[in-house]
Structure formats: structure tokens, C-alpha cells
SELUM-941598 format. One line per field, with one value per residue (C-alpha): residue in three letters; z, x, y; residue number from 1. Coordinates in Angstrom, 2 decimals, decimal comma, always signed. Each point is the difference from the previous one (the first is absolute). Layout:
BEGIN
resn c(ALA | ...)
Z c(Z | ...)
X c(X | ...)
Y c(Y | ...)
resi c(NUM | ...)
//
This chain:
BEGIN
resn c(MET | ARG | ILE | THR | LEU | ALA | LEU | LEU | ALA | SER | LEU | SER | ILE | ALA | ILE | SER | ALA | PRO | ALA | ALA | ASN | ALA | GLN | GLU | SER | ALA | PRO | PRO | GLU | LEU | THR | GLU | GLU | GLN | MET | GLN | GLN | ILE | GLN | ALA | ALA | ILE | GLN | ALA | GLN | MET | ALA | GLY | GLN | GLY | GLN | PRO | ALA | ALA | GLN | PRO | ILE | PRO | VAL | PRO | GLU | GLY | GLU | VAL | VAL | ALA | LYS | GLU | GLU | ARG | GLU | GLY | VAL | LEU | ILE | GLU | ASP | ILE | LYS | ILE | GLY | GLU | GLY | TYR | GLU | ILE | LYS | ALA | SER | ASN | VAL | VAL | LEU | ALA | HIS | TYR | HIS | GLY | THR | LEU | LYS | ALA | ASP | GLY | THR | VAL | PHE | ASP | SER | SER | PHE | GLU | ARG | GLY | GLU | PRO | VAL | PRO | PHE | PRO | LEU | ASN | GLY | VAL | ILE | LYS | GLY | TRP | GLY | ILE | GLY | VAL | PRO | GLY | MET | LYS | VAL | GLY | GLY | VAL | ARG | ARG | LEU | THR | ILE | PRO | ALA | ALA | LEU | ALA | TYR | GLY | GLU | GLN | SER | PRO | ASP | PRO | LYS | ILE | PRO | ALA | ASN | SER | ASP | MET | VAL | PHE | VAL | ILE | GLN | VAL | ILE | ASP | ALA | VAL | GLN | SER | THR | ASP | THR | SER | GLU | GLY | THR | GLY | ALA | ALA | ALA | SER | PHE | GLN | SER | VAL | PRO | VAL | THR | THR | HIS | VAL | ILE | LYS | ASP | ALA | ASP | GLY | LYS | VAL | LEU | GLU | THR | ARG | ASP | ALA | THR | ASN | PRO | TYR | ILE | TRP | PHE | PRO | ASN | GLU | PHE | PRO | SER | PHE | GLN | PHE | ALA | LEU | ASP | GLY | MET | LYS | VAL | GLY | GLY | LYS | ARG | THR | LEU | VAL | ILE | PRO | ALA | SER | MET | ASN | GLN | GLN | GLN | PRO | GLY | MET | TYR | LEU | ALA | PRO | LEU | PRO | SER | SER | VAL | PRO | LEU | THR | ILE | GLU | LEU | GLU | LEU | ILE | ALA | VAL | ARG | SER | MET | THR | GLU | PRO | GLY | ARG)
Z c(+0,05 | -0,51 | +2,83 | +0,91 | +0,65 | +3,81 | +0,10 | -1,44 | +2,73 | +2,35 | -1,12 | +0,58 | +3,81 | +1,87 | -0,40 | -2,20 | -1,84 | -0,75 | -2,58 | -3,31 | -2,01 | -1,32 | -3,31 | -0,35 | -0,81 | +1,24 | +3,66 | +2,43 | +1,86 | +3,24 | +2,40 | +1,47 | +3,50 | -1,36 | -0,98 | +3,85 | +0,98 | -2,55 | +1,31 | +3,10 | +0,28 | -2,32 | +2,91 | +2,34 | -2,08 | -0,10 | +3,62 | +1,10 | -2,54 | +1,71 | -3,83 | -0,49 | -2,23 | -3,33 | -0,82 | -3,42 | -3,07 | -2,82 | -2,78 | -2,99 | -2,72 | -2,93 | -3,56 | -2,31 | -2,10 | -1,79 | -0,80 | -2,00 | +0,43 | +0,18 | -0,25 | +1,67 | +2,26 | +0,18 | +0,99 | +0,68 | +1,04 | +2,73 | +0,12 | -1,52 | +1,61 | -0,20 | +1,24 | -0,94 | -2,12 | +0,93 | -1,95 | +0,78 | +1,80 | +2,98 | +3,44 | +0,42 | +3,29 | -0,47 | +1,60 | -1,26 | +0,06 | -0,86 | -0,31 | -1,93 | -3,41 | +0,65 | +2,86 | +1,38 | +2,92 | +1,03 | +0,98 | +0,56 | +0,45 | +1,11 | -0,17 | +2,30 | +2,13 | -0,51 | -1,07 | -3,48 | -0,53 | -1,51 | -3,44 | -2,68 | -3,07 | -1,15 | +3,48 | -0,12 | -2,24 | -3,46 | -0,81 | +2,39 | -2,11 | -3,11 | +1,13 | +2,27 | -2,47 | -1,51 | +2,60 | +1,60 | +3,52 | +1,43 | -2,30 | +0,80 | -2,20 | +0,03 | -1,01 | -0,80 | +0,00 | -1,06 | +2,30 | -2,61 | +0,76 | +3,83 | +2,21 | -2,25 | +1,81 | +2,72 | +2,07 | +2,78 | +2,07 | +1,14 | -0,90 | -3,41 | -1,99 | -2,60 | -3,49 | +1,21 | -2,24 | +1,60 | +0,27 | +1,46 | +0,67 | -0,09 | +1,20 | -0,84 | +2,92 | -0,95 | -1,49 | -0,15 | -3,22 | -0,85 | -3,14 | -0,94 | -1,11 | -0,44 | -0,34 | +2,28 | -0,97 | +3,35 | +1,97 | +0,71 | +3,35 | +1,06 | +2,55 | +3,24 | -1,51 | +1,82 | -2,58 | +0,58 | -1,53 | -0,45 | -0,58 | +0,62 | +1,80 | -0,50 | +1,29 | -2,14 | +0,24 | -1,43 | +3,59 | +0,31 | +3,03 | -0,53 | -2,49 | +0,24 | -2,36 | -0,59 | +2,77 | +2,31 | -1,87 | +1,81 | +0,67 | +0,25 | +2,24 | -1,03 | +0,70 | +1,23 | -2,74 | -1,99 | -2,74 | -0,68 | -0,14 | -1,96 | -2,41 | -0,61 | -0,39 | -3,57 | -0,15 | -0,32 | +1,22 | -1,98 | -0,45 | +0,76 | +0,47 | +1,11 | +2,40 | +0,93 | +3,39 | +0,64 | +3,81 | +0,01 | -0,69 | +2,29 | +2,82 | +1,54 | +3,07 | +2,99 | +1,26 | -2,73 | -2,25 | +1,49 | -1,50 | +0,92 | -3,60 | +0,71 | -0,74 | -1,74 | -2,29 | -3,58 | -0,78 | -3,07 | +0,26 | -2,95 | +1,08 | -1,63 | +1,06 | +0,72 | +1,61 | +1,28 | +3,09 | +1,95 | +3,48 | +0,82 | -1,24 | +2,61 | +1,22 | -0,49)
X c(+0,04 | +1,04 | +0,54 | -3,33 | +0,07 | -1,05 | +3,26 | +1,87 | -0,80 | +1,14 | +3,16 | +0,77 | +0,16 | +2,82 | -1,10 | +1,50 | -1,71 | +1,94 | +2,42 | -0,34 | +2,74 | +2,22 | -0,09 | -3,47 | -2,05 | -3,56 | -0,26 | -1,82 | -3,25 | -0,85 | -1,66 | -3,25 | +2,33 | +2,74 | -2,45 | -1,71 | +3,39 | +0,91 | -3,31 | +0,94 | +3,39 | -1,25 | -2,29 | +2,58 | +2,53 | -2,80 | -0,71 | +3,95 | +0,34 | -2,97 | -1,62 | -3,20 | -2,05 | -0,39 | -3,35 | -2,36 | +1,07 | -3,16 | +0,51 | +0,15 | -2,80 | -0,60 | -0,26 | +1,94 | +2,43 | +1,48 | -1,08 | +1,75 | -0,14 | +3,27 | +0,53 | -3,40 | -0,02 | -2,16 | +2,01 | -2,11 | +2,62 | -1,94 | +3,18 | +2,82 | +2,92 | +3,08 | +2,97 | +2,26 | -1,82 | -0,26 | +1,91 | -0,98 | +3,35 | -1,17 | +0,09 | -3,32 | -1,75 | -3,23 | -3,71 | -2,34 | -3,81 | -1,10 | -3,23 | -2,41 | -1,44 | -2,91 | -1,40 | +2,60 | +0,98 | +3,40 | +2,45 | +3,41 | +0,57 | +3,19 | -2,08 | -2,22 | +3,23 | +1,08 | +3,81 | +1,18 | +1,82 | +3,27 | +0,07 | +2,05 | -2,46 | +1,58 | -1,13 | -3,65 | -3,15 | +0,78 | -3,01 | +2,16 | +3,06 | -2,04 | -1,62 | +2,20 | +2,62 | -0,12 | -1,56 | +2,01 | +0,33 | -2,78 | -2,23 | -3,21 | -1,05 | -3,13 | +0,99 | -2,98 | +1,97 | -1,53 | +0,58 | +2,10 | +2,60 | -0,98 | -0,10 | -2,04 | -1,06 | +2,50 | -1,96 | +2,73 | -2,64 | -3,67 | -1,41 | +1,37 | -2,09 | +1,71 | -0,10 | -0,70 | +0,67 | +1,00 | -0,13 | +3,28 | +0,30 | +3,27 | +2,28 | +3,61 | +2,00 | +3,64 | +2,12 | +3,51 | +2,12 | +1,99 | +2,47 | +1,99 | +3,41 | +1,34 | -1,81 | +1,21 | +0,29 | -0,05 | -2,86 | -2,89 | -1,30 | -3,29 | -2,37 | +1,44 | +3,75 | +2,80 | +1,65 | +3,69 | +0,99 | +2,94 | -1,67 | +0,23 | -3,11 | -0,10 | -2,16 | -1,96 | +2,47 | +2,94 | +1,27 | +1,41 | -1,65 | +1,72 | +2,36 | -0,08 | +2,89 | +1,09 | +1,91 | -2,61 | -3,66 | -3,15 | -2,63 | -3,64 | -1,97 | -3,62 | -2,19 | +2,54 | -0,46 | -3,21 | +0,16 | +3,31 | -0,18 | -3,28 | +1,97 | +2,35 | -2,37 | +0,65 | +3,77 | +2,73 | +3,22 | +3,05 | -2,86 | +0,18 | -2,80 | -0,92 | -2,88 | -1,34 | -2,01 | -2,48 | -0,29 | -3,37 | +1,57 | +3,44 | -1,67 | +2,58 | -0,74 | +1,35 | +3,15 | +0,69 | +2,46 | +3,48 | +0,76 | -3,26 | -1,18 | -1,92 | -3,62 | -2,79 | +2,24 | +1,10 | +2,38 | +1,94 | +1,55 | +2,80 | +0,02 | +1,62 | -1,36 | +2,45 | -1,76 | -3,33 | -0,74 | -2,37 | -0,78 | +1,85 | +2,78 | +2,69 | -0,73 | +1,83)
Y c(+0,14 | +3,69 | +1,93 | +1,47 | +3,84 | -0,86 | -2,17 | +2,80 | +2,56 | -2,88 | -0,01 | +3,67 | -0,85 | -1,52 | -3,72 | -2,40 | -2,92 | -3,14 | +0,86 | -0,92 | -2,10 | +2,83 | -1,52 | +0,24 | +3,32 | -1,17 | +1,84 | -2,37 | -0,17 | +1,18 | -2,17 | +1,11 | -0,80 | +2,77 | +2,53 | -0,16 | +0,35 | +3,12 | +2,08 | -0,90 | +1,42 | +3,20 | +0,38 | +0,07 | +1,73 | +2,93 | -0,29 | -0,01 | +3,15 | +1,87 | +0,49 | +1,03 | -2,88 | +1,12 | +1,71 | -1,05 | +1,93 | +0,42 | -1,74 | +2,18 | +0,64 | +2,48 | -0,44 | -2,28 | +2,08 | -2,65 | -3,52 | -3,06 | -4,02 | -1,57 | -3,84 | -0,87 | +2,72 | +3,46 | +2,87 | +3,11 | +2,94 | +2,55 | +2,21 | +0,21 | +0,44 | +2,35 | -2,05 | -2,99 | -2,28 | -3,38 | -3,02 | -3,84 | -0,59 | +2,69 | +0,06 | +2,27 | +1,47 | +0,09 | -0,19 | -2,20 | -0,74 | -3,48 | -1,01 | -3,32 | +1,28 | -1,76 | +1,42 | +2,94 | -2,19 | +1,76 | -2,77 | +2,17 | +3,48 | +1,78 | +3,31 | -1,43 | -0,76 | +3,53 | -0,97 | -0,88 | -3,44 | -0,25 | -2,79 | -1,18 | +0,07 | -3,66 | -1,49 | +0,49 | -0,93 | -0,11 | +2,98 | +2,29 | -0,95 | +0,82 | +2,98 | +2,04 | +0,58 | +3,60 | +1,88 | +2,24 | +1,17 | +1,96 | -1,88 | -1,86 | -3,19 | -2,14 | -3,63 | -2,59 | -3,16 | -3,51 | -2,61 | -1,80 | +2,58 | +0,77 | -3,24 | -2,58 | -2,90 | +0,38 | +3,06 | +0,91 | +1,14 | -0,94 | +3,50 | -0,93 | -3,22 | -1,69 | +1,25 | +3,58 | +2,88 | +2,99 | +3,47 | +2,37 | +3,73 | +0,78 | +2,99 | +0,33 | +1,94 | -0,88 | -2,46 | -1,38 | +1,32 | -2,92 | -0,26 | -3,02 | +1,18 | -3,49 | -3,42 | -2,80 | -3,96 | -1,32 | -1,14 | +2,25 | +1,76 | -0,30 | +1,95 | -2,38 | -1,11 | +1,61 | +2,06 | +0,84 | +3,58 | +2,35 | +3,64 | +3,57 | +2,16 | +3,22 | +3,02 | +2,30 | +2,19 | -2,40 | -0,51 | -3,77 | -1,41 | -3,88 | -1,36 | -3,95 | -1,66 | -3,78 | -0,04 | +1,04 | -0,96 | +0,17 | -2,45 | +0,96 | -2,06 | -0,25 | +3,10 | +2,47 | +2,32 | -1,34 | +2,64 | -0,16 | -4,34 | +0,00 | +1,84 | -2,93 | -2,34 | -1,62 | +1,10 | -1,76 | -0,88 | +2,63 | +2,37 | +3,48 | +2,41 | +3,67 | +0,33 | +3,05 | -0,47 | +3,46 | +1,12 | -1,76 | -3,64 | +0,43 | -1,90 | -2,21 | -2,33 | +1,33 | -1,52 | -2,52 | +1,92 | +0,00 | +3,36 | +1,99 | +2,12 | +3,43 | -1,06 | +2,00 | +1,45 | -0,42 | -2,69 | -1,17 | -3,21 | -1,45 | -3,57 | -3,18 | -3,50 | -2,10 | -2,84 | -1,29 | -2,28 | -2,02 | +0,30 | -3,31 | +1,42 | +1,67 | +3,40 | +3,43)
resi c(1 | 2 | 3 | 4 | 5 | 6 | 7 | 8 | 9 | 10 | 11 | 12 | 13 | 14 | 15 | 16 | 17 | 18 | 19 | 20 | 21 | 22 | 23 | 24 | 25 | 26 | 27 | 28 | 29 | 30 | 31 | 32 | 33 | 34 | 35 | 36 | 37 | 38 | 39 | 40 | 41 | 42 | 43 | 44 | 45 | 46 | 47 | 48 | 49 | 50 | 51 | 52 | 53 | 54 | 55 | 56 | 57 | 58 | 59 | 60 | 61 | 62 | 63 | 64 | 65 | 66 | 67 | 68 | 69 | 70 | 71 | 72 | 73 | 74 | 75 | 76 | 77 | 78 | 79 | 80 | 81 | 82 | 83 | 84 | 85 | 86 | 87 | 88 | 89 | 90 | 91 | 92 | 93 | 94 | 95 | 96 | 97 | 98 | 99 | 100 | 101 | 102 | 103 | 104 | 105 | 106 | 107 | 108 | 109 | 110 | 111 | 112 | 113 | 114 | 115 | 116 | 117 | 118 | 119 | 120 | 121 | 122 | 123 | 124 | 125 | 126 | 127 | 128 | 129 | 130 | 131 | 132 | 133 | 134 | 135 | 136 | 137 | 138 | 139 | 140 | 141 | 142 | 143 | 144 | 145 | 146 | 147 | 148 | 149 | 150 | 151 | 152 | 153 | 154 | 155 | 156 | 157 | 158 | 159 | 160 | 161 | 162 | 163 | 164 | 165 | 166 | 167 | 168 | 169 | 170 | 171 | 172 | 173 | 174 | 175 | 176 | 177 | 178 | 179 | 180 | 181 | 182 | 183 | 184 | 185 | 186 | 187 | 188 | 189 | 190 | 191 | 192 | 193 | 194 | 195 | 196 | 197 | 198 | 199 | 200 | 201 | 202 | 203 | 204 | 205 | 206 | 207 | 208 | 209 | 210 | 211 | 212 | 213 | 214 | 215 | 216 | 217 | 218 | 219 | 220 | 221 | 222 | 223 | 224 | 225 | 226 | 227 | 228 | 229 | 230 | 231 | 232 | 233 | 234 | 235 | 236 | 237 | 238 | 239 | 240 | 241 | 242 | 243 | 244 | 245 | 246 | 247 | 248 | 249 | 250 | 251 | 252 | 253 | 254 | 255 | 256 | 257 | 258 | 259 | 260 | 261 | 262 | 263 | 264 | 265 | 266 | 267 | 268 | 269 | 270 | 271 | 272 | 273 | 274 | 275 | 276 | 277 | 278 | 279 | 280 | 281 | 282 | 283 | 284)
//
């Protein structure tokens, strides 16, 4: 099964699901017990940090300003964004509101939870991978997705009957910009593998915050820096990539990174993937 939106949301906190084999690109599923642990951790983390619960946000409405059908997905733009244009390989930060086409039942909504979710477009249902690219940051789009491009017969949730057509309202808040400067030929990284990189990390002014070379590479644990690690999915060993991570997606897990980077500021990371490991291998 592909990662669902709810599972992707859970991957952005500091509880690691079982690691996938480093040679595989498909991410693992989380069990019901792990989901309960994750929810408990979220509540404990918020209570410990004294953070108020997020408040619901109204789902955007408006006239359709552009409309097309693409590979079976009906695409209706409610608002055209003015920022970076999303590519099929990007990691985005977005709000979404999912309903059943048949009767309008809401089965999942980040708008209702009040917090957007970071996720890689190649890790969600096919309809999203078809319908989201081409949006620009700030845009709002409604996708009507047939069951064959959603969950088909394998429903991930009791709220979603098998073979359900779906309607999503999506608002793109931001995105990690990714540019490959060299293609790799080795094993591919996945969401829950352990990538090993050499890299240079800079702030918005070009100041170097950290440099890691072949004598001192960095080993990234799952969930350590979700936006960064999502952006490595599918990258092969030997490849080089430049990532521009916006401030809104620069959220590392507290206490995990050995040389803490500033959060909530833009970062540019020029990296080379030199290895991928599994969690069963020796640590740092």
C-alpha cells in the first residue's frame, strides 16, 4: 500500500516506524498500535511544550477559474498560486480536505485539524501525483479522483468504502525545491531508510552553517528532519542534489541532530548521497 496522508502526518514526529530495507523504495505501513503510540506522543509533546491545540481552518471556497481533466483526474483550480510551481517529485506542505464523491462524507481533513501536512508527491495516492503537479505555492485546487487512482478495493480507513471515488480540496502552503545536479547509479533511498550524505548547508544569506565531507559524513535517522528526508526518496547513491527548504518546512526534531541547525529559517542544502542503510545496521 502507498503511504496515506494520515500516515505521512504521523511520520513528521519523532517516533520511528520499522525501517524499510535500504534497497527498497516502498515505505512501510504503520500498525494500529503504532498509530496509537504516535497520537499519544503528539499529545504528550504538546502538553510538555505548553502549546495550545491547533484550531480548525475554513476550507477555501470560490468559483472555478480553470478546469481540465488529466489522466482520469478532474482538476478544478479555485485559486491560482503565485509561488514556486510544483513538480511531480517535490515535497510539499499542504492543507487538504477529503470527502467521498458519493455523499460528501468527510474522511480526512487537515483544515479541520488546523495544521498543514508535509508529504512527498510520490508517496501518496496516484490521483494526487497526477493532479497536484503544476500547482503553484499559494494555490487552491479541487481534485475529483476515481477509485482506481485512489485506494481502489483496499480501503485504509473504515470511513472509506472500497472502490470509492474521492474529492479533495488542496491548498499548497509551501514546497521543497529540488534540483538534481548529478544522477546516481547505486541503491535508492526511501522514506524510512537511513541515508548517509556529505553536504554543505547554508542559510538564506549564503552563510555556511555546516559542512560534511567524505571523512565525516552524516547519517540521518528516520524522522530526524522530515522535509529533508522526504526529498531524498528515490535518490540513488552517487547522486548529487540541491534542496531549497523554506522556513515553514524547516522543522527538525528537537535533540536529534548532533549539530543543531536553526529552525524556521530558509536553508539551502547541497548534498551527495554516499550510502543508504537500514535501521538494523550499526548507528553513527
